[in-house]
FITI-601502 format. One record per residue (C-alpha): x, y, z; residue in three letters. Coordinates in steps of 0.2 Angstrom, whole numbers, padded with zeros to 4 digits, always signed. Last residue first. Example, Ala and Ser with C-alpha at 12.3 -4.5 7.8 and 13.67 -1.06 7.14 Angstrom:
// residues 2
+0068-0005+0036ser +0062-0022+0039ala 
// end
This chain:
// residues 213
+0551+0611+0442ser +0556+0602+0458pro +0547+0587+0465thr +0540+0591+0482glu +0547+0581+0496glu +0537+0571+0508gly +0538+0575+0527asp +0520+0581+0529ile +0512+0569+0517leu +0499+0577+0505pro +0481+0573+0509phe +0467+0561+0505ala +0455+0555+0519asn +0448+0543+0511phe +0462+0534+0515gln +0471+0542+0501val +0490+0545+0504gln +0500+0558+0494val +0518+0559+0490pro +0522+0576+0482arg +0521+0582+0464ser +0526+0599+0458gly +0536+0593+0443pro +0529+0576+0437pro +0534+0560+0445asn +0524+0546+0436gln +0526+0528+0440gly +0508+0525+0443arg +0496+0539+0437his +0483+0528+0428ala +0485+0514+0440asp +0481+0526+0455ala +0466+0532+0446phe +0460+0515+0443ala +0463+0509+0460asn +0454+0524+0468ile +0439+0522+0457arg +0438+0503+0459arg +0440+0505+0478ser +0426+0518+0479ile +0414+0507+0469asp +0418+0491+0479thr +0416+0501+0495thr +0399+0508+0490leu +0392+0492+0483glu +0398+0482+0499gly +0390+0495+0510leu +0374+0493+0500gln +0374+0474+0501ala +0378+0475+0520ala +0363+0486+0522thr +0365+0505+0525leu +0362+0518+0538arg +0372+0534+0536met +0386+0544+0543asn +0399+0553+0531ala +0417+0558+0536thr +0430+0566+0525ser +0447+0572+0528thr +0452+0582+0513ile +0467+0590+0504gly +0463+0600+0489val +0463+0617+0497asp +0478+0614+0508leu +0488+0610+0493trp +0485+0626+0483glu +0485+0636+0499ala +0503+0631+0502ser +0509+0618+0513phe +0520+0616+0528val +0514+0627+0543asp +0496+0625+0539leu +0498+0606+0537gly +0505+0604+0555his +0491+0598+0566met +0479+0591+0553leu +0493+0584+0541phe +0503+0576+0556asp +0487+0569+0563thr +0482+0561+0546val +0500+0553+0545leu +0500+0546+0562ser +0482+0539+0560glu +0488+0529+0545lys +0504+0522+0554asn +0493+0517+0569gln +0481+0509+0557gln +0494+0498+0548trp +0502+0494+0565gln +0485+0488+0572arg +0481+0478+0557leu +0498+0469+0557val +0497+0465+0576met +0479+0459+0574glu +0483+0448+0560gly +0498+0440+0570ala +0488+0438+0585ala +0474+0429+0575arg +0486+0418+0566gly +0494+0413+0582ala +0478+0409+0591val +0472+0399+0577thr +0455+0399+0567asp +0457+0418+0564ser +0469+0416+0549val +0457+0418+0534asp +0444+0428+0544arg +0458+0442+0546pro +0456+0446+0527asn +0472+0453+0520phe +0475+0462+0503thr +0492+0468+0497ile +0494+0477+0481gly +0508+0476+0468gly +0525+0482+0465pro +0539+0475+0477thr +0543+0489+0489arg +0560+0496+0485glu +0577+0494+0492trp +0594+0501+0489trp +0610+0493+0495arg +0624+0502+0503glu +0639+0491+0507arg +0638+0480+0491ala +0634+0496+0481thr +0619+0505+0476gly +0608+0505+0460lys +0607+0493+0445gly +0592+0484+0450ala +0583+0491+0466val +0584+0477+0479glu +0567+0469+0483arg +0553+0471+0496val +0537+0461+0501phe +0543+0445+0492gly +0545+0434+0507his +0564+0433+0508lys +0564+0452+0504ala +0554+0456+0520leu +0567+0446+0530gln +0581+0455+0522arg +0573+0472+0525leu +0571+0467+0543his +0589+0464+0546tyr +0594+0480+0537ser +0582+0490+0547thr +0589+0484+0563ala +0607+0486+0558gly +0603+0504+0552ser +0597+0508+0569ser +0580+0515+0572glu +0572+0532+0572gly +0560+0529+0557leu +0567+0542+0545arg +0585+0539+0550glu +0584+0520+0550ala +0575+0521+0533leu +0589+0531+0525gly +0602+0519+0533ser +0593+0504+0526ala +0593+0512+0509thr +0578+0519+0501ser +0565+0517+0487glu +0549+0527+0487gly +0541+0539+0499tyr +0524+0531+0503gln +0526+0513+0498ser +0544+0512+0505leu +0538+0520+0521thr +0523+0508+0523asp +0534+0492+0520leu +0547+0499+0533ile +0533+0503+0545gln +0526+0485+0543val +0543+0478+0546arg +0546+0489+0561leu +0530+0483+0569pro +0533+0464+0567his +0520+0453+0559ala +0526+0453+0541leu +0534+0436+0541ala +0519+0429+0551lys +0507+0436+0537leu +0517+0428+0523ser +0516+0411+0531thr +0498+0413+0536met +0492+0419+0519asp +0492+0437+0514leu +0483+0440+0497thr +0494+0446+0483arg +0494+0458+0469asp +0507+0456+0456glu +0515+0470+0446arg +0527+0468+0432glu +0536+0485+0428val +0536+0487+0410asp +0526+0503+0410ala +0538+0512+0422lys +0535+0530+0420pro +0548+0541+0427gly +0561+0543+0441asp +0550+0535+0454asp +0547+0546+0470asn +0531+0536+0476ala +0527+0519+0468asp +0510+0520+0475ala +0510+0502+0483ala +0493+0496+0487arg +0487+0491+0505glu +0470+0483+0507ala +0463+0478+0523glu +0447+0467+0522asn +0434+0464+0534met 
// end
């Protein structure tokens, strides 16, 4: 089982072709650094909505700015987030997710009790965050989005019998297509765009702002 999280560069000001991206696989050290519910939430929020301050994250996540500031610094120590160059002040720093995808295979850390516990915590929080976004879309999408958005959002389930090799072929093909599409559109913020998450389910995020024309 692999869990992959890819930064979407949401809410960028424009194309960033010169941004250096480095995909990473979580080892025990980086996994332990991430293994806190609020840190996973912060990383997800920066991925989904783009750069933010500690106070902005605190307001969105219902936490204190002291807590988000502390956990941002811890995430930065391990390369998950970084300060936005040329933006902010000494009192109000802006943060962004470090460009690149994150892959985690629980089998890599399952040989110790601590590793397994840390892996389960991160996976559980990732899944809770995803389920919350899907539920918000299904429960409140009619009140928030126009028909244009509702007609293209999708929650999809297909049941079948496959061998392990067939499932691997399917997931590899889907991942390749999604990643290629994401890379082709990375750093863009055209008028009318919104933060979108693909699980697959694919849907606009309820509290994401649409880029004005």
